[in-house]
N, C-alpha and C positions, 0 to 999 in steps of 0.2 A: 361316402358315397350313394348311402341313401339318400340323404338329404341333396343331395346337387342333384342327382339324375331322376330320382322321384318317382322310381316304381309304384307300379297301383300293387303289386303281389309278389311275395317272396314265397319260395316253393322249398323248403327243406326237406331232404330225403335220406338225412341220417338221426338217429339219435344222440343223445349230447354224451351218451357215454354207450358203446358197444363190446360185449367182449372184455368188460373190465377195463378198456382203455378209452381214453378221453378223443372223442371223435368231433367235439364243436364246443367253444364256450358257451355258455349261457350270455344273450347278447339282448334281452327284453328283462323285465321286472319278476321277480319271482311270482308272486301274486296279483291276482287280478285287483286292478283298482288303484296299485300302485306307479309310480314314476321313478326313473334315475336318471342321471345326469349322464351322458354319453361322451362329453368332452366338446370342447368349440363352441359351447352356448346350447346345445343340441340335448333337447330332452325327449324321453321316448314313455308316454303311458299305455301301459297295458288294460284295455276297455273291455275285452271280452274272451274269452273261450267256449268254442263247442267242440265237445268231442263227438268220434264215431269210432267206430269199431276197430278202423284200420288205420285212421290218419287224425288230428284235429285242424279247426279253422280256428284261428286267433285275430283280433284286431286291434292296432298298435296305431295310437296319435302320435306323430311326429311334429316337435315344436324348432324354432331355433331363438333364443333370445337375442341373439346379437342380428337378426335379421327379423324383427317384429313387425314387419309391412309384406313378409312373405307368407301367405295362407299355410299353416297348419295342413300336413300330409298326412291322409288317413289309410293305411297301408294294410293290407289283409296276408297273414299269415298261414300258409298251408303245409303241415309237417306230417309226412308218409310214415308208419311208424314199423311197415313192414319189409323193410329192404336190406338186406345183409349186406353188410361191405365186401366187393371183389365178387358177389353171389347176384342174386337175382330171387323177386319174389318166387313163391313155390307154386304160383299160379297167375295168371296176369289180370283174374277178375276185377281183385280188388284196386288195380291201376289203373285200369281202364275207369272205373267207377270213380277214382281219386280225379284224374285228369279229368271226366263230364263235370263231376262237381266244382272243381278249378275256372273251368270255361265258364259255368254260369255266374260267377262272382266277377270274375278279372274283367275289368275295363280293357278292352283292343287297341283303344288308344294309347296307354300307357305300355310302359316296358313292364318285364316280367324277370325279376332275378332269382336265380335258381343256384342251389350250391347241396352239396354231401359233404364228405368230411374233406376231400383233395380236390374237389370241383371240377371231376374228367370223369371217373367210372360211371357211378349211377346217376351222374347230372346229363353226362352226354348221352346215356340210353334215355334218360327223361327226352330234352329236347326231340333226339329222335322220333323218338315215338310220337309225341305229341305233335311233329312236323309231320308226319305222317300222317297221324288221325286229319288233321287240318286238310291237306293235300287230297285225301279220301273223299274229305265231305266236299270240295269242291272240285275236282278233276276227275275222281273215278280211278284214279291210276295211280302208283307209287313207284318209286325207283330208290330202294332203301341204300343202297352203295354207292349212287350218286350223291345222294344227301350228306352220308358222311363225311366223304372223300371231300367236299365242300367246305364242312363243320371243321373238319382237323387242320384246315387251312387258316381258319383262323385260332384255331385253338389247339395245340395238340395233344394226344392220347386220350380225346376224346370216346368213349364205350371200351373199355379198359380189355376185356374179355370176350372170347368166343361165346362164352355162355349167354352173355351179356347182348349180344350182338344176334344169336338165334334166338333169346326169349323176346327181342323186338320183333321179331319174322312171326314168329306163334301167338302173339297179343294180336298182328295185324289180321292175323288169320280169324283168330275168335270173333274180333271185332266185326268181319268182312262177312263170316258165315251170320253169326247173330243178330248183326244190324243193331238200331235203337230200338231197345222193346219197351221204352220207358211211355208211359201214358200222364198225361196232365189229368187231375181229378175234376176237373169239370168234364171231360170227356169219357167220363168209365163208362158211363151207360152206353153211348155210343159206342163203345170201342168193343162192347160184349154183344152188342146186337150185330156187329160184322165179325166178331170174331165165332159166333155159331150158327153163321153160313160159311156155304163150303168156298173154299178158296176157288179164285178163277182157274177156271180152266183142270179145276180139281174134284175130285170125288171125296175129300174128306172136309171135315171145317177147321177156321182157322184157330181154333183150342186143340184139334189133334194133330194140326200141321206141326203148332209150337211146343206141342207135349212130345211130338216124337223128336223134335230136332233136341228138344232138353235131352234126351236119351242118348243122341248122338253125341252133345256136347259135353256132357257131364262127365266127372271122371269117373274112371273106372278101376274098380278096386282087385287088387292081386293080391297073393298069398302074404307076400314081403309087408304087404301095406296093412296087414290086421292078422299077424302072427300070433300076438297074442290071445286075441281071441280063440284062436283057433288050436292052441296049445291044449293038448290032453287032460290037464287041470284045471281046465275050465270049459270043458265038452257041455258040462253037466248044466252050467250057467247060461245057457243059452237057447232059448226056445225054440228058434230055426237055426240050422246049420250054417246057411247061407247068408244069415242079414248080421252082421259082425262089425262094430266101430275098428273104425281106422284108428293104428296104433297112437298117430300121430296128436289126436286130437279128443281121445277116449278121457272118461272120468279118471285119475287115479287115486284110490283108496289109501289111505297111511299105510305102510308096509307093517305085518304083525309077525313079520318071521316064519311065517308059513307060505310055501311056494303058490302064488296065485292070488294070496290075498287082495292083492290090490286091485284085481281086476272086477270089474262089474259091466255089462252090456250098455253103458250110456257114452253119452259124446256130448262135449260144449259147443254150442252154436251160439253165434254172436247176434245181435240184436240189430236194430237201426244203427242206435249210436254205442249201445254199449257192449264192450269183448265179452264172452263166455255168459252170455246175458243168460241162456239157456240150458238145462241139462236136460237133453232128449233119450229117453230112457226107455229100454225095454220092462215093458209090467214084470214084478218080480216072479219069479219060477221058485218051486221049494227048495232049492238051495241056495238064492239070492234072497229072502227075507231076509235075513239080518243084513245084508251086505246095503238094502236099500236103504237101511234106517241108519246106516253107519255112513254111508254117503250124504244123505239128508242134513245130519248131524256134524259131519267135517265141514261143509261149505254152508251150514247154518240156511238152508233153504228155507224159506218160511211160508213157501207155496207150492203144493205140488196137485198140477191138473190131471186127473186121471179119465181117458177119452176113452175105455171100451169097461163093458163087464166084466166081471168074476168069467161067466161062462160065455159062447154067443155059437149058437148052432151044434151045440153038444161037444165043442171043443172049449179047453180053458184058454182064457186070453189072460189073467193072473191070478196068481195065487192069493188068498187072501193073507194080506200082509199087515192088518190092523186091528185092534181089538175091537168087538162088535157093545159090549158091555158097558153103558154111561160109569162112568168114574172108576171102571176098572185099569185097574195097571197091569201092562205087559212086559215080558222081559223078551228083547229081541237081540241077543249078545249081548254087548254089555249098557245096549240104550235102554230106557223103559220110556212105555208109550202111556198114556193116559188117554180116553177117548173125553172128553171135554163137554161136547155137543154136537147133535146129530140135527138137521134141520134143510127146510126145502124154501130158502128163501125168494126163489123169482117166480111164487106161484105156480108151480110147476114141479110136479113129480120126477120129471126126467135129468133133474139137476139136485144130485144133495150136497149138503155142503157140511163137512165133518172138521173140529178143532182138536187137535189132539196137544197135548202138551209132552214134551220130548228132553229128556236129561243119562245125563251118563250114569255110571255105577258108582259114582263115587259123588255123585248130586253137586257137579262144582258149578254147574252153570243150570239153567232149563228156559226153554222159550217154547213159542206156539206154533204148531204147523194146521197151515188149513189147508183142507183137501178140496178141492172140487171134482166131486166126482160124475161126471157125465151119464147117460143110461139110456139115450136116446141116438147114439150115433151108429151106425153098422160100419162094418170094415170097409164095405165096398158102395155106403152111400152118403149121403148129405147130413149134418147139422141145421136144424132150423137156425138160420142167420139170428134172428131176434134174440131166441137164446143165448146163442154165443157172444153178442155183444153184450147184453146183459150182462153175462160170464166174465168176460174182458174189463168189463166196468170196473165189476167189484175187486175182481184182481188188481188193478192199476191203483184202485185207490189201498188198497193191502199193499201192494209194493213199496208207494210211497212212505207209509209210517213203517217199514220194516229194513230201511235201508237197501232197499233193492239188492237183496241177494240173488244169485241165481234162481230162475225159475223150474223148478221138476215138471215136466210135463212127460208120460208115460201113453203108452197104450200097447196093445201085444207084443209089435216088435220094435217099439219106440222110431219107427220111421213114417209109416202111412200116415196115421190121423195126427200124430205128432207131430210131424213137419207141416201140415195144413194148417194147426193151431198155431203153430209158431210161426206161419207166413202170415196168417191173417192179425195176429196180434202185432208183428214189425211194421206190417205195412199202413196198420193205423195210426201205429209212431210215428211214421214217415208222412204223413199225410197231413197231421195236423201240425208238423212243423215246416214242409216245403209245397205241399200243393200238390206232389208227384210219384207216382207208382212204378213200379218195375218188379214183378212176381217173378217175371221170367229171371233175373238177374239174381234176385236174393233166392230161389229155388238150386239155381246153378250154385253160388255159392255157397249155400249151405249143406250141398250132394259134394262140397270138397271136404268137409269136416265130418258128413257123415253118409255114409249111402243110401243110395233109394227115398232119401227126403220125398213125401209126397208120392207114392207109389202110382195112384190111379189117377187117371185124367179127370175123373167128375170131381177130384176132392180140389185139383187145379182150379175146374171151373166154379167152386165155391167159395174157394178162397177168394176171387174176383167179385162175386156174387155177394157176397158177406160184408165186403169194404164199400160197396155201390149202395148196400142198404144202409149202410153207418153213414154216409152222403144225402142219403133221401129223406134221411130223418133231419136234416135240415131245411128250412122252408126254403134256400135259395143256396145258391153256389156263391155268394158274396163272398164268404169267406174262403174260398177257396179257387181266385183267380190272382 
């Protein structure tokens, strides 16, 4: 079918196995570089894969020995990984991002093959949503019911459930409300100049208007969403009673048999490409120092980015959670931590880099943890972009040499400065790959997994300025066109 009809893209909306049941057979080679025979002289070569947090993009080359004069077919394969069978993604942000990425790659002159497991539920919902997005772009109007009725005349049972039908409407509302907030890298400086000015006919800047929109469309926490953090036995583990992680994405420590022992005020956040790339954490309070090192140990995090001082304006921002004497070993629960070195490698005293060795009580293994301690970033202020970029460059080198385990990022609440740092780090990763940015959607997506990511408008503006300074470090934008 693919050889004969020659689609330019395949959209796959299922995993191979879901809930222990086989949903789709593997129809491409297992490893990049491999080729397999698909019958009738057809060969499928697996050229490459680019993983993202919620989807993967693969490239296949299809040839036919029986028709050597027919050109080889290059197929882009887009697999969305966060859509449950008979259900819907919990939020539409990732799916809209997926569709936009698909449209960047897909050749509109060629067909698009879409499938899930049965080819009706998720497949129908995707096609309907994609069609509506195109209609909005061209006509600024939609009729979901009419479009689905026509689709079902061509294939029955498309969009199987009411939940899927409602989800499409919710996704369209989000799209219309937020609009396209992406910015080409080469246009970022001009975008910032525009955003600092008041919006036409208004009395607030573009940044203020966009940050307020973020507040309106971001996920709103409820007691049921973060019930574990609100439990009485975890009360002393939270610095601020109202800044609690969501249950679904919180970092879970291994149970010890003690009630609440697996709780820590920390959440997994996705990076540009990597799922759970960061552990966004509240800096330890007295009751969680041991838990903090247990988290670092259990998830093998090799880097800790600390964005607050121990005390600011007379208030504790973090409990002292590391040994201060060189070569001295200190016990934190069942983990031993030794301070190996302490230096200021960036030529400024505002950032301290410490290296620790951590092991468990049985000395079964040992690894090095590097802590980047920032001393120059006030809770409601900015960090100098140059220093931030230097630190991120060093951090990236460290991560490449340590298997890219989750980066632990902490501030007093694990939300404000933590969110800003993660946003800059992820946007730099993105701009080096595809030369386009979307700060708004990244923050919105991150707030799905942890509330109040980037609490201050000033931090939101700083994210833009830091990435712009990175781009300014190149003499031309030739690499970003």
